[in-house]
C-alpha positions in Angstrom: 14.3 8.3 -8.1 13.2 5.5 -5.9 12.7 1.8 -6.6 9.9 -0.1 -4.9 9.6 -3.9 -4.3 6.5 -5.4 -2.8 6.4 -8.8 -1.0 4.2 -10.7 1.3 1.3 -11.6 -0.9 -0.2 -15.1 -1.2 -3.2 -17.3 -0.9 -5.2 -17.1 2.3 -8.6 -18.2 3.5 -11.4 -15.6 4.1 -11.0 -14.2 7.6 -7.2 -14.7 7.5 -4.4 -12.1 7.6 -1.4 -11.1 5.5 1.3 -8.5 5.9 2.5 -6.8 2.8 5.9 -5.1 2.7 7.3 -2.5 0.3 11.0 -2.0 0.4 12.3 1.2 -1.1 15.8 2.0 -2.4 17.3 5.0 -4.0 16.5 8.5 -2.7 15.8 9.1 1.0 12.7 7.2 2.0 11.5 10.1 4.2 11.1 12.3 1.1 8.1 10.3 0.0 4.5 9.9 0.9 3.7 6.2 0.4 0.5 4.6 -0.8 -1.0 1.1 -1.4 -3.4 0.5 -4.2 -5.0 -2.6 -5.6 -6.3 -3.8 -8.9 -8.5 -6.8 -9.6 -8.8 -8.2 -13.1 -10.9 -6.1 -15.3 -11.2 -3.4 -12.7 -9.6 0.0 -12.1 -6.8 0.6 -9.7 -8.3 1.5 -6.3 -6.8 3.3 -3.4 -6.3 1.2 -0.3 -4.2 3.3 2.2 -1.5 5.9 2.4 0.9 7.3 4.9 2.6 10.7 4.9 6.4 11.0 4.6 6.5 12.1 8.3 4.6 9.0 9.3 2.2 11.1 11.3 -0.8 11.0 8.9 -2.6 8.1 7.4 -5.8 7.6 5.4 -7.8 4.6 4.3 -10.4 3.7 1.8 -13.7 3.4 3.6 -14.1 -0.3 3.0 -10.7 -1.0 4.5 -11.0 1.0 7.7 -10.6 -1.1 10.7 -9.3 -4.1 8.7 -6.1 -2.8 7.1 -3.3 -0.9 8.8 -0.5 1.0 7.0 2.8 1.7 8.8 6.3 2.6 7.9 9.8 2.1 9.2 12.1 4.7 8.0 15.1 2.9 9.5 14.3 0.0 7.1 13.0 2.1 4.2 9.9 -0.1 4.3 6.2 0.5 4.3 3.8 -2.2 5.5 0.2 -3.0 4.9 -1.4 -5.3 7.5 -4.4 -7.0 6.1 -6.8 -8.5 8.6 -10.3 -10.1 8.3 -9.7 -10.7 4.6 -12.6 -11.1 2.3 -12.9 -12.8 -1.1 -13.4 -9.4 -2.6 -10.0 -8.3 -1.4 -8.4 -10.5 -4.0 -6.3 -8.3 -6.2 -2.8 -7.3 -7.2 -1.5 -4.9 -4.5 0.8 -2.1 -5.5 3.0 0.2 -3.5 3.5 3.7 -4.7 5.7 6.7 -3.8 4.9 10.4 -4.1 7.6 13.1 -4.0 5.4 16.2 -4.6 5.0 19.0 -2.0 3.8 17.8 1.4 0.0 17.8 1.8 -2.2 17.8 4.9 -3.0 14.2 4.1 -1.4 11.9 1.6 -3.4 11.8 -1.6 -5.7 8.9 -2.6 -5.5 9.5 -6.3 -3.2 7.1 -8.1 -2.1 9.7 -10.6 -0.6 11.8 -7.8 2.0 9.1 -7.2 5.3 9.1 -9.1 6.8 5.7 -8.6 5.3 2.2 -8.5 6.3 -1.3 -7.6 5.6 -4.4 -9.6 2.8 -5.6 -7.4 2.2 -8.6 -5.2 -0.8 -10.9 -5.6 -3.3 -11.4 -2.8 -5.8 -14.2 -3.3 -8.5 -14.8 -0.7 -10.4 -18.1 -0.9 -13.9 -18.8 0.5 
């Protein structure tokens, strides 16, 4: 089992940047594909980005490509999400997730494919 703790959220103006972190503890970090999802009030949980357990493969939701970057540091058991050019519509609770299933060509974008979840960190973008 792995425990996930997100940090780095906050209030930022449109056009600004934030870096979210997700620290993992428990089983070996390199055993997990890692994903970021977000959920705005009254809306479903949406895929943002994911990175394979090897760190060699990443994928992004179309609306985040070019603005958000996912990365991982296995020496620190941490995955990051760099958020640039933030928009008001990026306002949401951002969640980190870990998947321990069989390796796939690309990390999955479906939230139900992930086994462990953090508590979330709030990102609020003001106009």
